[in-house]
KOLVO-774410 format. One line per 10 residues: number of its first residue (from 1); for each residue x, y, z of C-alpha. Coordinates in Angstrom, 2 decimals. Layout:
NUM = X:Y:Z  ...
END
This chain:
1 = 184.29:14.82:205.87  181.00:13.72:204.57  177.98:15.84:203.66  175.13:17.00:205.71  171.93:16.02:203.54  168.57:17.25:203.97  165.08:15.40:202.41  162.02:17.43:202.53  158.99:15.28:201.85  160.12:12.57:203.75
11 = 157.26:11.06:204.25  155.86:10.56:200.83  156.68:7.87:197.84  159.36:9.47:196.65  160.76:10.64:200.06  161.07:7.39:201.14  162.46:6.09:197.95  165.60:8.61:198.41  165.97:7.93:201.82  166.28:4.46:201.30
21 = 168.20:4.91:197.45  170.90:7.32:199.98  171.63:4.60:202.24  171.38:1.56:199.28  174.14:3.89:197.15  176.29:4.54:200.45  176.71:8.29:199.85  178.78:10.17:202.21  176.30:11.67:204.14  177.57:12.86:207.95
31 = 173.85:13.72:208.73  170.68:13.12:207.11  167.94:14.88:208.20  164.38:13.73:207.63  161.60:17.18:207.02  158.09:16.84:206.55  154.95:19.57:207.02  153.87:20.16:210.95  151.14:17.42:210.80  153.74:14.34:210.05
41 = 156.42:15.85:212.51  157.53:12.79:214.35  156.51:10.39:212.29  159.53:7.80:211.81  161.00:6.48:208.21  163.42:4.14:207.64  167.31:5.12:206.68  169.31:2.12:205.90  169.10:0.25:209.27  168.41:3.77:211.06
51 = 165.23:5.03:211.82  165.26:8.87:211.52  162.04:11.20:213.06  161.04:13.98:210.66  161.46:17.36:211.41  159.44:20.72:210.77  159.97:21.76:207.65  158.68:24.81:208.37  160.80:25.84:211.02  164.04:24.16:209.08
61 = 167.09:26.16:209.23  169.28:25.11:206.11  172.39:26.96:207.07  175.74:24.28:207.14  173.65:21.78:205.00  175.83:20.77:201.91  172.58:19.16:199.96  168.80:18.85:199.96  166.24:16.51:198.32  163.12:17.99:197.83
71 = 160.13:15.75:197.04  157.43:18.20:198.25  155.76:19.53:195.47  155.83:22.78:193.66  153.44:24.91:196.02  155.68:24.49:198.47  159.13:24.46:196.75  158.65:27.74:196.00  158.47:29.02:199.42  161.68:26.44:201.07
81 = 163.44:25.94:197.58  164.75:29.52:198.16  164.93:29.95:201.78  167.61:26.64:201.15  169.50:28.40:198.39  169.96:31.52:200.00  171.29:29.74:202.86  173.93:28.07:201.38  172.42:24.60:200.71  172.06:23.18:196.98
91 = 168.47:21.75:196.38  167.90:19.07:194.09  164.26:19.96:193.55  161.88:16.77:192.47  158.74:19.06:191.84  158.19:20.95:187.88  158.71:24.44:189.65  162.18:24.69:188.05  162.71:22.16:185.46  161.94:25.02:182.67
101 = 164.14:28.62:184.34  166.42:28.62:182.17  168.59:29.87:184.65  168.10:26.07:186.41  170.09:23.22:185.20  167.61:20.13:184.39  169.51:16.82:184.73  169.82:13.30:183.51  173.21:12.34:184.75  173.62:9.83:182.09
111 = 172.55:12.04:179.46  173.45:15.82:180.44  176.40:15.59:183.12  178.26:18.76:182.12  174.92:20.88:182.90  175.88:20.45:186.88  178.32:23.33:186.05  175.07:26.15:185.80  174.01:25.00:189.34  175.31:28.37:190.66
121 = 172.91:30.33:189.30  170.09:29.86:191.60  172.01:27.10:193.78  168.98:25.03:192.63  169.14:22.06:189.99  166.02:20.17:188.64  165.11:16.94:188.26  163.14:15.77:185.58  159.76:14.37:185.26  159.23:10.72:185.55
131 = 158.45:9.79:181.98  161.00:12.05:180.78  163.71:11.05:182.91  163.96:6.95:181.31  162.75:8.22:177.79  165.95:10.22:177.67  168.45:7.85:178.86  167.43:5.59:175.85  167.53:8.46:173.48  170.81:10.23:174.09
141 = 173.10:7.31:173.05  171.15:6.98:169.83  170.98:10.45:169.56  175.12:10.76:170.15  175.04:8.09:166.84  172.70:8.81:164.78  170.98:12.18:165.74  167.24:11.83:166.38  164.88:13.92:164.23  161.30:13.07:165.98
151 = 159.85:10.94:168.34  156.76:9.79:168.93  156.14:8.29:172.57  152.82:6.65:173.92  153.06:5.94:177.83  151.39:3.34:180.27  152.25:5.54:183.86  151.36:3.49:186.79  149.53:4.75:189.92  152.56:5.43:191.79
161 = 153.05:8.54:189.83  149.37:10.37:191.34  150.77:9.63:194.92  150.10:7.20:197.78  146.00:8.02:197.44  146.19:6.91:193.58  147.34:3.26:195.04  144.78:3.12:197.34  142.19:4.04:194.73  143.44:1.32:192.34
171 = 143.72:-1.07:195.45  139.89:-0.57:196.42  138.44:-0.34:193.54  140.35:-3.32:192.15  138.31:-5.20:196.00  135.47:-3.35:195.36  134.66:-4.62:191.79  134.17:-7.86:193.49  132.40:-7.27:196.54  128.78:-5.99:196.43
181 = 128.33:-3.06:198.13  131.97:-1.60:198.38  132.40:-0.40:195.01  134.78:2.70:195.27  133.98:5.84:192.84  137.06:7.72:191.35  138.58:10.56:193.60  141.74:10.94:192.44  141.28:9.92:188.55  138.20:11.45:186.67
191 = 137.43:7.79:185.41  137.69:4.38:187.18  141.20:3.59:186.98  140.83:-0.07:187.80  140.77:-2.74:184.60  141.23:0.24:182.57  143.48:2.95:180.68  143.04:6.64:180.91  144.31:8.57:178.45  144.81:11.90:180.52
201 = 147.62:13.10:182.91  148.19:16.74:184.13  145.90:19.56:183.03  144.43:19.90:179.50  145.70:22.86:177.75  144.24:24.69:174.51  145.87:22.77:172.03  144.59:19.18:173.42  147.28:18.01:175.11  147.75:17.64:178.08
211 = 150.44:18.94:181.01  152.42:15.57:181.14  152.73:15.48:177.37  153.95:18.73:177.03  156.43:18.21:179.86  157.93:15.49:178.11  158.29:17.74:174.92  160.07:20.75:176.86  162.28:18.75:178.61  163.51:16.26:176.03
221 = 164.22:19.40:174.20  165.76:21.21:177.38  168.25:17.96:178.20  169.20:16.48:174.60  168.69:18.67:172.10  166.52:21.44:171.03  166.00:20.51:167.24  163.67:17.27:168.36  160.52:16.81:167.68  158.48:15.00:170.26
231 = 154.51:14.18:170.14  153.47:12.13:173.53  150.57:10.78:174.75  150.14:9.68:177.86  148.42:7.67:179.51  147.61:6.12:182.98  147.42:2.70:183.65  146.08:0.00:186.60  149.85:-0.89:187.46  150.83:0.24:191.37
241 = 154.73:1.19:190.55  156.79:0.71:187.00  156.28:3.30:183.80  156.35:1.39:180.15  156.88:3.98:177.12  156.21:2.75:173.03  158.69:4.55:171.86  159.15:4.83:167.54  162.34:7.02:166.41  162.85:8.58:163.38
251 = 166.29:9.92:162.66  168.50:11.92:160.41  170.62:8.66:159.09  170.31:4.93:158.94  170.41:3.16:162.12  170.75:-0.43:161.83  168.39:-2.32:164.71  171.67:-4.70:165.71  173.85:-1.64:165.57  170.97:0.27:167.89
261 = 170.71:-3.02:170.28  174.80:-2.70:171.15  174.80:1.00:171.51  172.28:0.38:174.14  174.18:-2.31:176.00  177.02:-0.19:176.38  175.14:2.81:177.27  175.04:3.58:180.82  172.12:3.18:183.62  170.40:0.68:180.58
271 = 169.77:-2.61:180.67  168.86:-3.93:177.28  166.52:-7.44:177.51  165.59:-7.86:173.81  164.98:-11.92:173.02  162.13:-12.16:170.28  160.30:-14.93:172.00  157.73:-15.49:174.64  158.88:-13.40:177.88  162.05:-12.23:176.17
281 = 161.12:-8.34:177.20  160.72:-6.74:180.50  157.42:-5.45:182.14  156.87:-2.95:184.75  156.62:-5.31:187.31  159.87:-6.96:186.67  161.43:-3.24:187.16  160.21:-2.52:190.63  163.51:-1.64:192.74  165.71:-1.67:190.26
291 = 168.23:1.11:189.31  168.47:0.40:185.61  166.14:1.71:182.62  165.01:-1.45:180.69  165.07:-1.33:176.92  163.36:-4.36:174.79  161.39:-4.91:171.38  163.84:-2.88:169.64  163.30:-3.49:166.11  163.34:-1.37:162.34
301 = 160.19:1.07:161.60  159.57:0.23:157.93  157.18:2.78:157.39  160.09:5.78:157.50  163.15:5.86:155.73  165.55:5.77:159.15  162.93:4.54:161.99  163.17:2.58:164.80  160.82:1.63:167.40  161.75:-0.06:171.22
311 = 160.25:-0.53:174.30  160.79:1.00:177.80  160.44:0.48:181.34  161.51:1.74:184.00  160.89:2.19:188.22  159.04:5.38:188.14  159.78:6.22:191.87  163.62:5.31:191.28  165.21:6.63:188.09  162.06:8.98:187.67
321 = 162.39:10.67:190.72  164.32:9.37:193.76  167.53:7.24:191.94  168.23:10.87:189.96  168.24:12.85:192.33  170.72:10.57:194.35  172.19:10.63:190.97  172.39:14.33:190.50  173.49:14.55:194.45  176.52:12.21:193.51
331 = 177.52:14.25:190.36  177.47:17.40:192.18  179.77:15.79:195.09  182.20:14.40:192.38  182.23:17.59:190.33  181.78:20.40:192.22  181.64:20.17:196.47  184.19:17.48:196.65  183.44:16.13:199.96  183.00:12.96:201.82
END
């Protein structure tokens, strides 16, 4: 007997990807229901070789369903996640609403699978921020070997992280720059994104950092180790899908670059492509549609005693969101629910 699964927010970029990945990974579901807001009721979405019609999230009864994958944003999640959890359906939430709640586990299955045991306190599990998810997959096996003291990360984040309107804005601005009279003013972003980079993701905080940068700090501490110091600069770049990160790591003891490369090659969820030649690294466009987090440019940092630098890319709609949520569902099934 398989699971009864709900995907809330099924018409959005992440919701559609959740359905794709459930089918691709042959998640043992007897029933999959696609939910959306009232304005999208009846919209058809793909689930493997089947087509599902979306139902009304507002009226849906979660009783009897096992797992609900949420991709509906914090405001709606605040209303519907407790309703689903109370009905006995475990919520795996992609929004930021529960990530910092001490009673809700924040999980990347390759990194902290044992945290799944804490799901029952609220019947809710949080999915981390896209930029954090890929980074901690790369950091954790290195931390286990040499203990990380400090991380300096600069992100190169694609516009799909902001949703469909942002993808359209990049596309239309790019075209408009070549067609007089069809120029497109920024709406989603505060400045032009076409042929530009914007060092601003989410709102500014009092200390001058942005909330996206703060998320990377807080989530890394919760997922891996509270003692790790993290400083981040989050940058939006004119790429449709795939986040890149330049990561500098300071360890408590020396870790040779060759050993680090070997450790990462053997680690779950990671693909190392690191040749010191033209094209011997992975870029965002090559990681689209892939499950892995790719690591390249692994090298010693001679400016500090125990330092390494590396380059990390991943499909932000997959590992940064939908894939991680489905992996959590798999982990929940294998360790706790044990159906299918």
